[in-house]
C-alpha positions as CSV (number, residue, x, y, z in Angstrom):
1,M,98.4,90.5,94.1
2,N,98.0,94.2,93.7
3,H,100.7,96.5,92.5
4,Y,101.3,100.0,93.9
5,L,103.2,102.8,92.2
6,L,104.9,105.1,94.8
7,V,106.6,108.4,94.0
8,Y,108.6,109.1,97.1
9,D,110.4,112.4,98.0
10,R,113.5,111.3,100.0
11,R,114.4,114.8,101.1
12,H,111.1,115.4,102.7
13,G,110.3,111.8,103.7
14,R,106.8,111.7,102.1
15,I,104.9,110.1,99.3
16,L,104.1,112.5,96.5
17,H,101.9,110.1,94.5
18,A,100.5,106.6,95.1
19,Q,98.5,104.7,92.5
20,P,97.2,101.1,92.7
21,Y,97.2,98.8,89.7
22,R,95.7,95.4,89.2
23,N,98.3,94.2,86.7
24,T,102.1,94.4,86.3
25,R,102.0,95.8,82.8
26,D,100.0,98.9,83.7
27,A,102.0,99.4,86.9
28,L,105.3,99.4,84.9
29,R,103.9,101.9,82.4
30,G,103.0,104.2,85.3
31,R,106.4,103.7,86.7
32,F,108.2,104.6,83.5
33,A,106.0,107.7,83.0
34,A,106.7,108.8,86.6
35,E,110.5,108.2,86.1
36,R,110.4,110.4,82.9
37,Q,108.5,113.1,84.9
38,H,111.1,113.2,87.7
39,L,114.2,112.5,85.5
40,G,117.3,114.2,87.0
41,N,115.9,114.7,90.5
42,P,118.0,112.5,92.8
43,D,115.6,113.1,95.7
44,I,112.7,111.4,94.0
45,E,112.4,107.6,94.2
46,V,109.9,105.8,91.9
47,V,109.0,102.2,92.8
48,V,106.3,99.6,92.0
49,L,105.7,97.3,94.9
50,G,103.5,94.3,95.2
51,A,101.2,93.5,98.1
52,R,97.9,91.9,98.9
53,S,96.5,95.2,100.1
54,W,97.4,98.8,100.9
55,D,97.5,97.9,104.6
56,A,99.9,95.0,103.9
57,L,102.1,97.4,101.9
58,K,102.2,99.8,104.8
59,H,103.4,97.0,107.0
60,T,106.0,95.5,104.7
61,H,107.4,98.8,103.4
62,A,107.0,101.0,106.4
63,R,109.9,103.3,105.5
64,Y,107.7,104.9,102.9
65,F,104.9,105.6,105.4
66,K,106.6,106.6,108.6
67,T,108.5,109.7,109.5
68,V,112.3,109.6,110.2
69,K,111.4,110.1,113.9
70,D,109.0,107.1,113.8
71,L,111.7,104.9,112.1
72,A,114.3,105.9,114.6
73,A,112.0,105.1,117.5
74,S,111.3,101.7,116.0
75,A,115.0,101.0,115.7
76,L,115.6,101.8,119.3
77,R,113.0,99.3,120.6
């Protein structure tokens, strides 16, 4: 299992930073550093997600990778 740190800008609907990690400890250290960097900004979401691959992550956590328009179109189908 790989771990991926994502720094997501909610207001603009885009990933500001993405970093893969092979172990949980390093991923959490990266997360805490990113949280300190963006402290006080409610528009920034910092998460660490686990997935077998980047492609799998894009499938299971599509909201981080699709535009609002894409998500709305998917919901209407």
